[in-house]
C-alpha positions as CSV (number, residue, x, y, z in Angstrom):
1,M,-4.0,-22.0,20.3
2,R,-2.2,-22.7,17.0
3,E,1.6,-22.9,17.5
4,V,2.2,-20.6,14.5
5,I,0.3,-17.8,16.3
6,K,2.4,-18.1,19.4
7,K,5.6,-17.7,17.3
8,L,4.3,-14.9,15.2
9,Q,6.0,-11.5,15.2
10,P,3.1,-9.0,14.8
11,Y,2.9,-5.9,12.8
12,V,3.3,-3.1,15.4
13,P,1.4,0.1,14.7
14,E,3.0,3.4,15.8
15,K,1.9,5.1,19.0
16,P,-0.4,8.1,18.6
17,L,1.6,11.3,18.2
18,E,0.2,13.0,21.3
19,I,1.2,10.1,23.5
20,L,4.7,9.9,21.9
21,K,5.1,13.7,22.3
22,D,4.3,13.4,26.0
23,E,6.7,10.5,26.5
24,L,9.6,12.4,24.8
25,G,8.7,15.8,26.3
26,L,8.4,17.4,22.8
27,K,6.2,20.3,21.9
28,K,6.2,19.3,18.2
29,L,6.5,15.9,16.6
30,V,6.3,15.4,12.8
31,R,5.5,11.9,11.7
32,L,7.5,11.1,8.6
33,S,7.3,7.4,9.1
34,A,3.9,6.1,8.1
35,N,3.6,7.4,4.4
36,E,0.6,9.4,5.3
37,N,-0.7,12.3,3.2
38,P,0.6,15.5,4.9
39,Y,-1.9,17.6,3.0
40,G,-4.9,16.0,4.6
41,T,-7.9,15.2,2.5
42,S,-10.3,16.9,0.1
43,P,-12.5,19.6,1.7
44,K,-15.4,17.8,-0.1
45,V,-14.8,14.8,2.1
46,K,-15.5,16.9,5.2
47,K,-18.7,18.2,3.7
48,A,-19.8,14.7,2.7
49,V,-19.2,13.2,6.1
50,I,-21.0,16.0,7.9
51,D,-23.9,15.7,5.6
52,W,-24.1,12.0,6.1
53,T,-27.5,10.9,7.5
54,Y,-26.7,10.4,11.2
55,E,-30.1,8.9,11.7
56,Q,-28.9,5.8,9.8
57,S,-26.3,4.9,12.5
58,N,-28.5,2.1,13.7
59,R,-28.7,0.6,10.3
60,Y,-26.1,-1.6,8.6
61,P,-24.2,-0.1,5.7
62,D,-24.6,-1.0,2.0
63,G,-22.7,-4.3,2.1
64,N,-22.1,-4.0,-1.7
65,A,-20.8,-0.4,-1.6
66,S,-22.9,0.1,-4.7
67,E,-22.4,3.8,-5.4
68,L,-18.6,3.7,-4.9
69,R,-18.5,0.4,-6.9
70,Q,-20.1,2.1,-9.9
71,L,-17.8,5.1,-9.7
72,I,-14.7,2.9,-9.7
73,A,-16.0,0.6,-12.5
74,K,-16.8,3.6,-14.7
75,R,-13.4,5.3,-14.1
76,F,-11.5,2.2,-15.1
77,S,-14.0,0.7,-17.6
78,L,-14.5,-2.4,-15.4
79,D,-17.3,-4.9,-14.8
80,P,-18.5,-3.8,-11.3
81,K,-18.5,-7.5,-10.3
82,Q,-14.7,-7.5,-10.6
83,I,-14.3,-5.2,-7.6
84,V,-14.0,-6.4,-4.0
85,F,-13.9,-3.9,-1.1
86,S,-11.9,-4.3,2.1
87,V,-11.0,-2.5,5.3
88,G,-7.9,-0.9,3.9
89,L,-5.6,-3.3,2.0
90,D,-4.6,-5.0,5.2
91,E,-7.9,-6.9,5.2
92,M,-7.5,-7.8,1.5
93,I,-4.0,-9.2,2.1
94,A,-5.4,-11.4,4.9
95,M,-8.4,-12.5,2.7
96,L,-6.1,-13.4,-0.2
97,S,-3.9,-15.4,2.1
98,R,-6.8,-17.2,3.6
99,V,-8.4,-18.1,0.3
100,F,-5.3,-19.3,-1.6
101,L,-2.7,-20.5,0.9
102,E,-2.5,-23.8,2.7
103,P,0.2,-25.4,4.8
104,G,3.1,-26.3,2.5
105,D,2.3,-23.7,-0.2
106,E,4.7,-21.0,-1.1
107,E,4.3,-17.3,-1.7
108,L,7.0,-15.3,-3.5
109,I,8.0,-11.8,-2.6
110,S,10.7,-9.3,-3.6
111,T,12.5,-8.1,-0.5
112,P,12.5,-5.7,1.2
113,T,8.8,-5.1,0.7
114,F,5.6,-4.6,2.7
115,S,5.8,-6.9,5.7
116,E,2.1,-8.0,5.8
117,Y,2.5,-10.2,2.8
118,A,4.8,-12.5,4.7
119,L,3.0,-12.1,8.0
120,N,-0.3,-13.4,6.6
121,A,1.4,-16.2,4.8
122,E,2.9,-17.3,8.1
123,I,-0.5,-17.3,9.7
124,E,-1.7,-19.8,7.0
125,E,1.5,-21.8,7.6
126,A,2.8,-21.3,4.1
127,S,6.4,-20.7,3.2
128,I,7.8,-17.4,2.0
129,K,10.4,-17.2,-0.7
130,K,12.3,-13.9,-0.8
131,V,14.2,-12.6,-3.8
132,P,16.4,-9.6,-3.0
133,V,15.9,-6.4,-5.0
134,L,18.4,-5.3,-7.6
135,N,21.2,-2.8,-6.8
136,N,18.9,0.0,-7.9
137,G,16.1,-1.2,-5.6
138,G,13.9,-2.5,-8.4
139,I,12.3,-6.0,-8.6
140,D,14.6,-8.7,-9.9
141,F,12.1,-10.3,-12.3
142,S,14.7,-12.9,-13.5
143,G,15.3,-13.9,-9.9
144,M,11.6,-14.1,-9.3
145,L,11.1,-16.4,-12.3
146,E,13.9,-18.7,-11.1
147,A,12.2,-19.0,-7.7
148,V,8.8,-20.0,-9.0
149,N,8.0,-23.7,-8.6
150,S,5.0,-26.1,-8.4
151,K,4.3,-25.0,-4.8
152,T,4.1,-21.3,-5.6
153,K,0.6,-19.9,-5.2
154,L,0.9,-16.2,-4.8
155,I,3.4,-13.7,-6.2
156,W,3.4,-10.2,-4.7
157,L,4.5,-7.2,-6.7
158,C,4.3,-3.9,-4.7
159,N,4.5,-1.1,-7.3
160,P,5.8,1.4,-6.4
161,N,7.5,-0.8,-3.9
162,N,7.3,-0.1,-0.2
163,P,9.9,0.7,1.2
164,T,12.2,1.2,-1.8
165,G,9.9,3.5,-3.7
166,T,11.0,2.0,-7.0
167,Y,8.5,1.7,-9.9
168,E,8.2,-1.1,-12.5
169,T,6.7,-0.3,-15.9
170,T,3.5,-2.0,-17.1
171,A,5.5,-3.5,-20.0
172,D,8.0,-5.2,-17.7
173,I,5.2,-6.5,-15.4
174,E,3.2,-7.8,-18.3
175,K,6.2,-9.6,-19.7
176,F,6.7,-11.3,-16.2
177,I,3.0,-12.2,-16.0
178,Q,3.1,-13.9,-19.4
179,Q,5.7,-16.3,-18.0
180,V,3.7,-17.4,-15.0
181,P,0.2,-18.0,-16.4
182,N,-0.8,-20.4,-13.6
183,K,0.2,-18.3,-10.7
184,L,-1.8,-15.5,-9.1
185,V,0.1,-12.2,-9.5
186,L,-0.9,-9.6,-6.9
187,I,0.0,-6.0,-7.8
188,D,-0.3,-3.7,-4.9
189,E,-0.7,-0.2,-6.3
190,A,-1.1,1.7,-3.0
191,Y,1.3,4.4,-4.2
192,I,0.6,4.4,-7.9
193,D,-0.9,7.9,-8.0
194,F,2.4,9.4,-7.1
195,V,4.2,8.0,-10.2
196,D,5.3,10.7,-12.7
197,Q,4.8,8.6,-15.8
198,E,1.8,8.6,-18.1
199,K,-0.7,5.7,-17.4
200,P,1.4,4.0,-14.8
201,S,-1.2,1.6,-13.6
202,T,-1.5,-2.1,-14.5
203,M,-5.3,-1.9,-14.2
204,E,-5.8,-2.8,-17.9
205,L,-4.0,-6.1,-17.3
206,T,-7.0,-7.4,-15.2
207,K,-8.9,-7.5,-18.5
208,K,-6.3,-9.6,-20.3
209,Y,-5.1,-12.0,-17.7
210,P,-7.3,-14.0,-15.3
211,N,-4.4,-14.5,-12.9
212,V,-3.8,-10.8,-12.3
213,V,-5.1,-8.8,-9.2
214,V,-4.7,-5.1,-8.9
215,M,-5.0,-3.6,-5.4
216,R,-5.8,0.0,-4.5
217,T,-6.3,2.0,-1.3
218,F,-7.8,5.4,-0.3
219,S,-5.2,5.7,2.5
220,K,-2.5,7.5,0.6
221,V,-3.1,10.1,-2.1
222,Y,-6.7,10.6,-1.1
223,G,-5.7,11.1,2.6
224,L,-8.2,8.7,4.1
225,A,-5.9,6.5,6.2
226,N,-8.2,6.8,9.2
227,F,-11.3,5.7,7.2
228,R,-9.7,2.3,6.3
229,I,-11.0,1.5,2.9
230,G,-9.4,-0.2,-0.1
231,Y,-10.4,-2.4,-3.0
232,S,-9.0,-5.0,-5.4
233,V,-9.9,-5.8,-9.0
234,F,-10.1,-9.5,-10.0
235,A,-11.2,-11.6,-12.8
236,K,-14.9,-12.1,-12.2
237,Q,-14.7,-15.8,-11.3
238,I,-12.1,-15.1,-8.7
239,A,-14.0,-12.1,-7.3
240,E,-17.0,-14.3,-6.7
241,Q,-14.9,-16.6,-4.5
242,M,-13.3,-13.7,-2.6
243,Q,-16.8,-12.3,-1.8
244,K,-17.5,-15.6,0.0
245,V,-14.9,-14.8,2.7
246,R,-15.3,-11.0,2.9
247,L,-17.0,-10.0,6.1
248,P,-20.5,-8.7,5.6
249,Y,-20.8,-4.9,5.9
250,N,-17.0,-4.7,6.3
251,V,-16.8,-1.1,4.9
252,N,-19.0,1.3,7.0
253,S,-21.2,4.0,5.5
254,I,-19.0,6.9,6.5
255,A,-16.0,5.4,4.9
256,Q,-18.0,4.8,1.7
257,V,-19.3,8.4,1.7
258,A,-15.8,9.8,2.3
259,A,-14.2,7.6,-0.4
260,K,-16.9,8.7,-3.0
261,A,-16.2,12.4,-2.3
262,A,-12.4,11.8,-2.4
263,F,-12.6,9.8,-5.6
264,E,-14.5,12.5,-7.4
265,D,-12.2,15.3,-6.4
266,Q,-9.4,14.8,-8.9
267,N,-8.3,18.4,-8.5
268,F,-7.3,17.7,-4.9
269,V,-5.4,14.6,-6.0
270,D,-3.6,16.5,-8.7
271,Q,-2.5,19.1,-6.2
272,V,-1.2,16.5,-3.7
273,V,0.8,14.7,-6.5
274,Q,2.3,17.9,-7.7
275,K,3.4,19.0,-4.2
276,N,4.8,15.6,-3.5
277,S,6.8,15.6,-6.7
278,E,8.3,19.0,-6.0
279,Q,9.3,18.0,-2.5
280,R,10.6,14.6,-3.7
281,I,12.9,16.3,-6.2
282,S,14.1,18.8,-3.5
283,L,15.0,15.9,-1.1
284,E,16.8,14.0,-3.8
285,R,18.9,17.1,-4.5
286,F,19.7,17.2,-0.8
287,F,20.8,13.6,-0.7
288,N,22.8,14.1,-3.9
289,R,24.6,17.1,-2.4
290,L,25.5,15.1,0.7
291,E,26.4,12.0,-1.3
292,I,23.9,9.9,0.6
293,K,22.7,6.7,-1.3
294,Y,19.0,6.4,-1.9
295,Y,16.7,4.6,-4.3
296,Q,15.0,6.6,-7.0
297,S,11.5,6.9,-5.7
298,Q,8.2,7.3,-7.5
299,A,6.2,7.2,-4.3
300,N,5.6,9.6,-1.4
301,F,8.7,8.4,0.5
302,I,12.4,7.9,0.0
303,F,14.5,5.0,1.2
304,F,18.1,6.0,2.0
305,K,21.2,4.4,3.4
306,Y,23.2,6.0,6.3
307,P,25.9,4.7,8.6
308,E,24.4,4.0,12.1
309,A,20.9,4.7,10.7
310,E,19.3,3.8,14.1
311,K,21.4,6.5,15.8
312,L,20.4,9.1,13.2
313,A,16.7,8.1,13.6
314,N,16.9,8.5,17.4
315,Y,18.6,11.9,17.0
316,L,15.9,13.0,14.7
317,L,13.2,11.7,17.0
318,Q,14.6,13.6,20.0
319,N,14.4,16.7,17.8
320,G,10.8,16.1,16.7
321,Y,11.0,14.0,13.5
322,L,9.9,10.4,13.3
323,L,11.3,8.2,10.5
324,R,10.7,4.5,9.8
325,T,13.4,2.2,11.0
326,E,14.1,-1.6,11.0
327,L,13.2,-2.2,7.4
328,K,16.8,-2.9,6.3
329,K,20.1,-2.6,8.1
330,D,21.6,0.9,7.8
331,W,18.5,2.2,5.9
332,L,15.7,4.6,6.8
333,R,12.5,5.4,5.1
334,L,11.5,9.1,5.0
335,T,7.9,10.0,4.2
336,I,7.9,13.1,2.0
337,G,6.2,15.8,4.1
338,T,5.3,19.4,3.5
339,K,8.0,21.9,2.5
340,E,8.2,23.1,6.1
341,D,8.5,19.6,7.5
342,N,11.1,18.6,5.0
């Protein structure tokens, strides 16, 4: 076994709620720790899944995800060959690390951010350079530029950033990209649909810059976390290389059917975004009233600072509310739930 694997600290998924409820002796447990969509998924998804041809269970799925590919390409005016599908974005992060990183290479991340960027770099025995976020939780682009060197291969920009929830404008990101023309800039837009600004996505930049990758998932606003499906948009020449390492038939037929139905139901998405925005504002008012520090979020979660945060999280857990801990000392991440849950 490789030594790096023995030393690795794995990403630990949360226990199923029913098991955790039994362990804690709780009748009700609300998970506000995984950034899931509390409003479920589009009713059209249920119909599409039920109507799926069960008799095809013994057949492999469409390895090209052809119908879904065409829908996404049409929505964003892309060449279908630019799109690469993955089992959630977790598989995509692993694929990118596998393709581009070798021992001795460096990847650059803002911190705190999604832990799997660094985890997969460690697996490939690359080094991770971390640039702390600004006082407002935003990405320190000047600090990132200073950290770039000849060994830098990948630069991760999570936007909105998990766990800070902060959002960077397309203009600021493009200005940064222009200064690193020979580095691959990976823009993780898992939470982009929750942003209140007009045209928040950097998707158009994939048409202007060959070193830009934009990543999307169906796990968040579409409510398909259980179906595990995501995709990334590359320059065509890079997409061709990524397809070489993508597992054949990685996205199953039911996930494809569900994603198509969800992607076409923009009305459901709009409702989720509106409810999330209302509840986010309500929680911000609560934090302001209690003078609790938090970062201005544009996602479906809020990152806030509290003395003895672990103690508070344990108290909430004992009373039926699960928050995300251990992301930064004295900070907790609260997924924005329904009005009742909040």
